[in-house]
C-alpha positions in Angstrom: 54.8 91.6 -119.4 51.9 90.4 -117.3 52.4 88.9 -113.9 49.9 86.1 -112.7 49.5 86.4 -109.1 48.0 83.4 -107.1 45.3 83.2 -104.5 45.1 82.0 -101.3 41.8 80.1 -100.0 41.7 79.5 -96.2 39.0 77.1 -95.4 40.4 76.8 -91.9 37.9 77.2 -89.2 39.2 80.0 -87.3 36.8 78.6 -84.0 39.1 75.6 -83.8 41.9 78.0 -82.8 42.4 78.2 -79.3 45.5 80.6 -78.9 45.8 81.6 -75.3 48.5 84.3 -75.4 47.8 86.6 -78.3 45.4 87.4 -81.1 45.1 85.3 -84.1 46.3 88.1 -86.4 49.3 88.6 -83.9 50.0 85.0 -84.3 50.1 85.1 -88.0 52.4 88.0 -88.0 55.2 85.6 -86.1 55.0 83.2 -89.1 57.4 86.1 -90.8 59.6 86.9 -87.7 63.1 86.8 -88.1 63.7 83.8 -85.9 61.3 80.9 -86.6 61.4 80.2 -83.0 58.9 83.0 -82.5 56.3 80.9 -83.7 57.1 78.7 -80.7 55.9 81.4 -78.4 52.4 81.0 -79.8 50.3 79.0 -77.0 47.8 76.8 -77.1 46.4 74.9 -80.6 46.6 76.6 -83.8 46.4 76.2 -87.6 47.7 79.5 -89.2 48.4 80.5 -92.8 49.4 84.1 -93.6 50.5 86.0 -96.8 52.7 88.8 -97.5 52.8 89.5 -101.4 53.7 86.5 -103.3 55.0 84.6 -100.0 52.7 82.3 -98.0 53.5 80.7 -94.8 51.9 78.2 -92.9 52.4 76.4 -89.4 50.4 74.5 -87.0 50.6 72.9 -83.6 50.8 69.2 -83.2 47.2 68.6 -82.7 45.7 70.4 -85.4 45.8 68.7 -89.1 46.5 71.4 -91.8 46.8 70.6 -95.6 47.0 72.7 -98.7 46.6 72.1 -102.4 48.1 74.1 -105.3 45.7 74.6 -108.3 46.5 75.8 -111.6 44.6 78.6 -113.0 45.2 81.1 -116.2 44.9 84.1 -113.7 47.6 82.4 -111.3 47.7 79.7 -109.1 45.1 79.0 -106.2 46.5 77.8 -102.8 43.8 76.3 -100.7 44.3 75.6 -97.5 42.1 73.2 -95.1 42.2 70.7 -92.2 40.3 68.2 -94.7 41.4 66.5 -97.7 37.4 66.8 -98.9 37.0 70.3 -98.1 39.8 71.0 -100.8 38.2 68.6 -103.2 34.8 70.6 -102.7 36.3 73.9 -103.5 37.9 72.7 -106.6 34.8 70.9 -108.0 32.8 74.3 -107.2 35.5 76.3 -108.9 35.3 74.0 -112.0 38.8 72.4 -111.2 38.0 69.5 -110.0 39.7 67.4 -112.8 43.0 68.7 -110.9 42.5 66.9 -107.6 43.9 63.9 -106.3 44.6 62.8 -102.7 48.0 62.3 -103.5 48.4 66.0 -104.7 47.6 67.3 -101.3 50.2 68.0 -98.8 50.1 68.2 -95.0 52.0 70.9 -93.1 54.2 69.1 -90.8 54.1 69.8 -86.9 56.7 72.2 -85.8 57.8 73.7 -89.0 56.9 76.8 -91.0 56.3 75.9 -94.7 57.0 78.5 -97.2 55.7 78.8 -100.6 56.2 81.5 -103.3 52.9 81.8 -105.0 53.8 83.1 -108.4 53.9 81.7 -112.1 54.9 78.3 -113.1 56.3 75.6 -112.8 55.0 74.4 -109.1 56.8 76.5 -106.5 59.0 74.2 -104.2 57.9 74.5 -100.6 60.7 75.2 -97.8 60.5 74.4 -94.4 62.1 75.7 -91.3 61.9 74.1 -88.1 60.5 76.4 -85.0 60.6 73.6 -82.2 64.2 71.9 -81.5 63.8 70.8 -77.9 67.2 69.8 -76.4 67.7 66.0 -75.9 69.1 64.4 -72.7 69.0 67.7 -70.8 67.6 66.3 -67.6 69.4 64.8 -64.9 69.0 60.6 -64.6 66.7 61.3 -61.8 63.5 59.5 -61.9 61.8 61.7 -59.3 63.0 64.7 -60.7 62.1 63.9 -64.3 58.5 62.8 -62.9 57.9 66.4 -61.4 59.1 68.2 -64.2 57.0 66.4 -66.5 53.6 66.4 -64.8 54.2 69.6 -63.4 54.3 70.9 -67.2 51.1 69.0 -67.8 49.6 70.4 -64.9 50.5 74.0 -65.8 49.0 73.3 -69.4 45.8 71.7 -67.9 45.3 74.7 -65.8 46.1 77.2 -68.8 43.4 75.1 -70.5 40.7 75.3 -68.2 41.1 78.7 -67.3 40.0 79.6 -71.1 36.5 77.3 -70.5 33.3 78.9 -69.6 33.1 78.4 -65.7 30.0 76.3 -66.2 30.9 73.9 -69.0 31.6 70.4 -68.1 34.6 68.6 -69.0 35.2 64.9 -70.1 38.0 62.9 -69.7 38.4 60.1 -72.6 39.4 57.4 -69.9 40.5 54.0 -69.5 42.4 53.8 -66.5 45.8 53.3 -68.5 48.6 55.5 -67.6 48.0 58.4 -69.6 44.5 59.0 -69.1 44.7 58.1 -65.6 47.0 60.9 -65.2 45.0 63.3 -67.1 42.1 62.7 -65.0 44.3 63.1 -61.5 46.0 66.0 -62.5 42.6 67.7 -63.9 40.7 67.1 -60.8 43.6 68.4 -58.9 43.9 71.5 -60.7 40.4 72.1 -60.8 40.2 72.0 -57.0 43.7 74.1 -57.0 42.1 76.8 -59.3 39.0 77.1 -57.1 36.9 75.4 -59.8 34.0 73.1 -59.3 35.4 69.2 -59.6 31.7 68.0 -60.0 32.0 69.6 -63.5 34.6 66.5 -64.4 33.3 63.1 -65.6 35.4 60.2 -66.6 33.9 58.6 -69.8 34.8 55.1 -70.4 33.9 53.1 -73.6 32.8 49.5 -73.4 31.4 46.9 -75.9 30.5 44.5 -72.7 33.6 42.2 -73.4 36.7 44.8 -73.2 39.0 44.9 -70.4 39.0 49.0 -69.8 35.9 49.3 -68.0 37.1 47.0 -65.2 40.3 48.7 -65.2 38.8 52.1 -65.1 36.7 50.9 -62.0 39.8 49.6 -60.2 41.8 52.9 -60.9 39.0 55.1 -59.3 38.3 52.6 -56.7 42.0 53.0 -55.5 42.1 56.5 -55.3 38.6 57.0 -54.2 37.2 58.7 -56.8 34.6 55.9 -58.2 32.0 58.5 -58.3 33.4 60.3 -61.4 33.2 57.3 -63.8 30.5 57.3 -66.4 30.4 54.3 -69.0 29.4 54.8 -72.4 28.0 51.3 -73.4 28.2 50.8 -77.0 27.1 47.8 -79.5 29.8 46.1 -81.7 27.1 47.3 -85.0 28.4 50.6 -84.3 31.7 50.2 -85.8 31.7 51.4 -89.3 35.0 51.3 -91.0 33.7 53.0 -94.1 32.7 56.0 -91.8 35.8 55.7 -89.8 38.1 56.1 -93.3 35.8 59.1 -94.4 36.1 61.0 -91.2 39.7 60.5 -90.6 40.8 60.5 -94.5 43.5 58.0 -93.9 44.1 53.9 -93.8 46.8 53.1 -91.3 45.3 50.0 -89.4 46.2 51.2 -86.0 44.8 54.5 -86.5 41.5 53.4 -88.1 41.0 51.1 -85.1 41.7 53.7 -82.6 39.5 56.4 -84.6 36.9 53.8 -85.1 36.5 53.4 -81.1 36.7 57.2 -80.9 33.9 57.6 -83.1 31.5 55.6 -80.9 32.9 57.1 -77.7 32.0 60.5 -79.0 28.7 59.5 -80.5 27.8 58.1 -77.2 28.6 60.8 -75.2 26.7 63.4 -77.5 23.5 61.0 -77.5 23.8 61.4 -73.8 24.7 64.8 -73.4 23.6 67.0 -76.7 25.3 70.2 -75.3 28.7 69.0 -73.8 31.8 70.6 -75.7 34.8 70.0 -74.0 37.1 66.8 -73.7 40.5 65.9 -72.4 42.8 63.1 -73.3 46.0 61.5 -72.8 46.8 61.5 -76.7 50.7 61.8 -77.4 51.7 60.4 -73.5 53.1 57.0 -75.8 54.8 58.9 -78.2 56.6 61.4 -75.3 57.9 58.5 -73.5 58.7 56.1 -76.4 56.1 53.8 -74.9 55.2 51.6 -78.2 56.4 48.0 -78.8 59.3 48.2 -81.1 59.1 44.7 -82.3 55.6 45.2 -83.8 57.6 47.8 -86.5 60.4 46.0 -88.3 61.8 49.4 -89.2 62.7 50.2 -85.8 65.1 49.3 -83.2 65.5 50.6 -79.8 68.8 52.5 -81.2 66.4 54.3 -83.9 63.8 55.1 -81.4 65.9 56.5 -78.3 68.4 58.5 -80.9 66.3 60.2 -83.2 64.5 63.6 -82.0 60.8 63.0 -81.5 60.6 60.0 -84.0 57.1 59.1 -82.8 55.9 62.8 -83.1 57.3 63.4 -86.7 58.2 60.2 -88.2 61.8 60.2 -89.8 61.3 63.7 -90.5 60.9 66.5 -93.2 63.3 65.8 -96.1 64.0 62.3 -95.3 63.7 59.2 -97.8 60.4 58.1 -95.8 58.7 61.1 -95.0 55.1 61.4 -96.6 54.6 64.9 -98.3 51.0 63.8 -98.4 50.8 63.1 -94.7 53.6 64.1 -93.0 54.6 61.3 -90.3 54.3 60.1 -86.6 51.7 61.7 -84.4 51.9 64.7 -86.8 50.0 62.3 -89.2 48.1 60.5 -87.0 46.4 63.0 -84.8 43.3 63.2 -87.2 42.2 60.0 -85.4 41.3 62.1 -82.3 40.9 65.6 -84.2 38.6 64.7 -86.6 36.8 62.5 -84.6 36.2 64.6 -81.7 35.0 67.6 -84.4 32.7 65.1 -86.1 30.3 65.2 -83.1 31.0 68.8 -82.2 33.8 68.4 -79.3 36.8 70.5 -78.7 39.5 68.3 -77.9 42.7 68.9 -75.7 45.7 66.8 -74.6 48.5 68.3 -72.7 50.8 65.9 -73.8 50.9 67.5 -77.2 52.1 71.0 -75.9 55.8 72.2 -76.8 56.3 72.4 -72.8 55.8 68.8 -72.0 57.3 67.4 -75.4 60.3 69.5 -74.2 60.6 67.5 -70.8 60.1 64.3 -72.6 62.8 64.7 -75.0 65.2 66.1 -72.4 65.0 62.5 -70.6 68.3 60.9 -70.7 66.9 57.7 -72.3 69.8 56.0 -73.1 71.3 56.5 -69.7 68.2 55.2 -67.8 67.6 52.2 -70.1 70.9 50.9 -71.2 69.4 50.0 -74.4 67.0 47.6 -72.8 63.5 47.3 -74.4 62.1 46.0 -71.1 63.5 49.1 -69.3 62.4 51.5 -71.8 58.7 50.2 -71.4 58.8 50.3 -67.6 59.9 53.9 -67.6 57.0 55.7 -68.5 54.9 54.2 -65.5 57.8 55.0 -63.2 58.0 58.5 -64.6 54.2 59.4 -64.6 53.7 57.8 -61.3 56.2 59.7 -59.5 55.1 63.0 -61.4 51.6 62.2 -60.3 52.4 61.7 -56.8 54.6 64.6 -56.7 52.5 67.0 -57.9 49.0 66.0 -56.8 49.8 63.8 -53.8 47.9 60.8 -55.4 49.4 57.7 -55.6 47.9 56.6 -58.9 47.9 52.9 -60.2 50.2 51.8 -63.1 48.6 49.2 -64.9 50.3 47.2 -68.1 49.9 49.0 -71.3 47.3 48.6 -73.7 45.6 50.1 -76.7 42.3 51.9 -76.8 41.1 49.5 -79.3 42.0 46.4 -77.5 40.8 48.0 -74.0 37.0 48.8 -75.3 36.5 45.2 -76.7 38.1 42.0 -77.6 40.5 41.8 -80.1 38.8 39.2 -82.1 35.4 41.3 -81.8 37.3 44.1 -83.4 38.5 42.2 -86.1 35.4 41.1 -87.1 34.6 44.7 -87.9 38.0 46.0 -88.9 40.3 44.6 -91.6 43.7 44.1 -90.3 45.4 44.6 -93.9 46.5 48.3 -94.8 45.8 47.4 -98.5 42.1 46.8 -97.8 41.8 50.3 -96.0 43.8 51.9 -98.7 41.5 50.6 -101.2 38.4 52.0 -99.5 40.1 55.4 -99.0 40.9 55.8 -102.6 37.6 54.5 -103.4 36.1 57.3 -101.4 38.2 60.2 -103.4 37.0 58.7 -106.8 33.2 59.3 -106.1 
């Protein structure tokens, strides 16, 4: 009897891995460890696929999109793995298998899981999912000073680890609005540079402005208050640079809030690249809202404060693998939407990093006793982030950073009505544009 054995085509760019404590091959071996928690020991950013015989395993960090597609062939199935849907489609077309492609047949590896596939025969193999990161909830005392110290302490450690991997002469850009997350990242990065004996002059705070949004003024006020206004570098842009078709093509998604944020990110990264052709490294506050559950609950009719507070990493993973509302094509939560940062940065050749996505930081956030601290009050929940981050930054750096009300990136670079003239609000319109791209 003839055995039809499959093929694995790994289209992932290995240069995008930034593994701090082992080689990529050692990290791949961990995907086959007896304890899935071994994958949690891989420090840094990674998207990995490993094979033993007919068994394939895949895993990724929260900040690395990772997709796969199973193609049927007479000699055995082909598993194509990439960070992009269009790369999968391109391989299929070059292999004469383009008729099998549809974007809904692609699958995203969910963050914090090892995905296992048996790559033999027919019918299609059923993936299995094994969680490798399960932070303990409500493990911290209801002490805001202690929580802040631990949270920002973990952020500082991750920033230090990242900075030590960079060439000593490379500049570092902070995507900066003066909000809580980007503000904390800037202050802590500046502090860590000095603490490590590195030159803080490597640092710049890049703020996107279309001339009519509130972020630039907020960024100025933030830096002036802490005596660091000289770090600010505005990136001026025109609304004509907003191109929703380009954004949909780059991020390969259609969720309105993500398309809005990604559109701004593309303009920001294009502006930095235009000014600095050789700049490589940027750091941002992506994931800070998810960690401290700082999204307006009333904007999502599916959510209540109980669902937000009581579900493990809801904003990171959506409703979770195996749930009715989990998308196999797109995963959920930040696991899905990180393409708004990863893909836009990569489009212009940047290596981006956010300490808020690292498990050590997420673990502290999940340990916060939200129910005890908020008493299920939405107002108290929204106020919590500023309290925790502000106290933590003060404890770790000695800087009393200003805390401004929450505002989304896309609402700070320009007025909302100006943005809306360029970017449709309806998901169906954006989905139609995405599907049209896939049909070309």
